[in-house]
N, C-alpha and C positions, 0 to 999 in steps of 0.2 A: 093461438098464435097463427099468423099468416106470413108466408115468405113469398116476396115478389121479386122477379128478375127484370132488370132493366138494361138497356144498351145505349151508351153514350155515343153512338156512332161506330165508325170502324177507323182502324189504322191501315192505310195502304203501305204495305211493306214488302220484304222479301223473305223467303222461307228461312234462309240460313241464319237469320237473326233469332229464329225460335227452335230451330234444330241444327246444332253446331256442324258445320262442314257439309251439310246436306241440303239440297235444293238451292244451290248457290245461284243467285240472280233470278230465281223463280218468283213471280208475283204472288203474294200471300197477303190477303186482306183479312184482318182479324177483328173480332169484336171487342169492344171496350165495355166490359160488364161492370154493374154495380148492383147491390141488393138493398131491399128495405124489409126489415123484419118488424112486423107489427105484434109486439109482445103486450100482454096484459099490463105490464109495468112501464111500458113506453115504447116509442118507435125508435129503431136503430137502423143506421146505414151502415153498410160495409162497403167502403170505398166511394168515391164521388165522381169518377170519370174525368173528362177533360175540362179545362177552364172555358168559360164563355168566350173569352177572346180568340180561341181557336176557330170560332165560326167565321169571323170577319177580318181578323188580322193575325192569322196564325204565324206568318213570317216574322212580324215584329215580336211575337209573344214566345215563340218556340225556337227561332233562330236556325241554326245549321242542322239541327237533328231531323228537320224535315226531309233531308236527303234519304233518310233511313225509315222514318215514321211520319207518314202525312195523315193527320186527322181530318176525317170527313164527318161533321156533326151538324145537325140542324138545331134550330133553337128549342124546338120541342123535345129534343133528345137530351138537352142540357139538364143536369141532375135536378136543379131547382125547379125547372118547369115540368120535367118528366114525372116527378112524384105527384103532381097535381092531378094526373089522370086517375089516381085512386083516392082523391079527396084528401091528400096530405099537403100541408104547407111547410115551408122551411122552419117556421116557428114551432112546429110540432115535433121536430126531431130532438130526442133526448140525448142520444149518443151517436157519435160517428167513429166507427172502428176503421183505422187506416192500415191496409196490409203494409204499405210502405209509402214513401213520399215521392215517387216517380210522377212525372207530369201527367200521365193518363190515369192516375189513381187519386191524386190530391188536388185536382183542379178546382174544387169548390170549397176548400177549407175557408172558414170565415163567413160562409153564406147561411149558416144555420145558428142564429144568434142565442139560442137557448141550449145549444148542445155542448156536451163535453166530449172532447177529442181524445181517443185512446190511441197511442202510438208507442212503440218501443223507444226507450231512452236512447239506445245505441243508434236507431234509425234517425232520430232527430238530429243527433250530433253528426252523423255521417252526411246528412242532407246538406248541412252548411259546409262541411269540409270533406267532399267526396274525393276518392281517387280520381286521377286525371281522365281515366277512360270512361268513367261514369258521370262526369260532371255535367255533361249536356242533358242528362235525363232528369236532372233536378232543376226546377225553375223556382228560384228563391221567392219571387214575388207571389207564387201560389201559397206557399206555407209559411212565410215569414210574417206572421200575423198575431195580434193580441187576442188569442182564443183561450178557452178554458182547457188546457192540455191535462191529460192524465197519463202518466208515464208508467210503462211496464217495463220490467227488468228481466228480460231473457228467460233463462231456464228457471230462475226463481219464481217467476210469475207464470210459468207454462200452465196451460189448461185453465186460465183465468176465467172464473165463472161469472158472468157479467151480472146476472140477476140472482145467483145462489140457487137456482133450481135445476141447473144441468141443461137448460134450453139453448143457451148460447156460450160456447166455450171458445177462448182464444188460445190458439196453439202458437208457439214459437216456432218458426220455420225458416231459419237462416239459410243463406246460400246465394240467392238472387242479390240480396243486400244483406248487410250485417244485422239488421233489425226487422227483417220481414216477418209478418205474422199472417196467420190464416184463421178461419173460423169453422167449428163444427156446430152445426145447428141440428138439434134433436127434435124432429117434427112428430107430434103424436101419431099422425096417420100415415105420413109419407116416409117416416123413418129417418135415420141420420143421414145428413149431407154435409160433406166437407168441401169447403171453398178454398181452393189452393191459392188463388190469385197468381202471382208471378213466380211463386216457388215451384210451380210446374205448369208450364204454358199449355201443353197439348197432351192428348192420349198417347202420342208417340213418345214423349218424355216420360209418362207414367208407366206405360206397359213395356216399352222396349229398352228403357234406360238410356235413350238418346239425350245427351246433354243439351240445354238451352244455349243459344248463341250469345247471351249476355248473362254474366254472373259475376258476383263478387268472390265467390269461393266454390270451386268444384266439389270439393270433398263434403262441404256442408250441404250443397245442393243435392248431392246423392243421398245423404242421410235423411234429408227432409222427404225426399220422394220415397225412400224405403218405408218411412214412417206412415205415409199415406197408403201404401199397399197393405201395410199391416193393419190399419184401421178398415180397410176394405175387406180384408180377409177375415178379421176377427169380430168385427161389429156390424159388417154388411154396409158400411157407409158408402154412399154414392160419392165419387170424387169428381167434383166440378173443377175442370182445369181453367186456367186463367185466360187464355187467348186461342181457343181452338174453334176455327171457323165451322167445322163440321160437327163437332161435339156440341156447340152452342145451339144448333138447330133442334136438338132433341128436347130442349127445355121450353116450356110455355112462358110466354112473356107477359108482363103486366099489361092489362089489368087482371089477367089470369093469375093464380096463385097456388102455392102448396100449403098444406096444413097437416 
């Protein structure tokens, strides 16, 4: 099994959107990560980054949210093109695990014709009828597509074992959104790596207990982060936070890989 890190460009933003009430107005450019896991039973994506439209027509595609998050992405960083650098085509993807359906995570839904898309049932529902303060973060034309969905059901399906061998486990991590999920990847040589996505933006959120600037439920957010700390302490899992510009530099990018 091989694990590849990719970056679908960056979001030019401000720090207080990631650390509540801290760094107000401070420029903060964050990576937009996604992963490819090459498992013996099939290739898996975790998240898909921004939509292709954000390269040339981002105002039309994203609208007013650009005032808070401005995507900067090149064509070769777009998920479908980026995976080609490791010899992978869109048709090769067997599963797409979506942490949630926000615009910088679900931008390539529908571009992997042979894939089954794993999402939390509560997340898909919330994406269609979000609370008003989070409505701009969901771009319906990105995810409202006839794809092969596979619905997970919160705590009932917690630690969902994708291939039944413990290699890729999907953890329910609500807080940022009602149906947020993360993945634990157990690598034979590199050890366990937990990919938090937006359930924990930065190391500051993880280690200092600083709340993120955007969340559906503060209590659930805190509990999800506490669970990550427990995984770190008990299993030695490396916690990969979702949008940490400094933390992201520590990881090798594709075509480099972990195994």
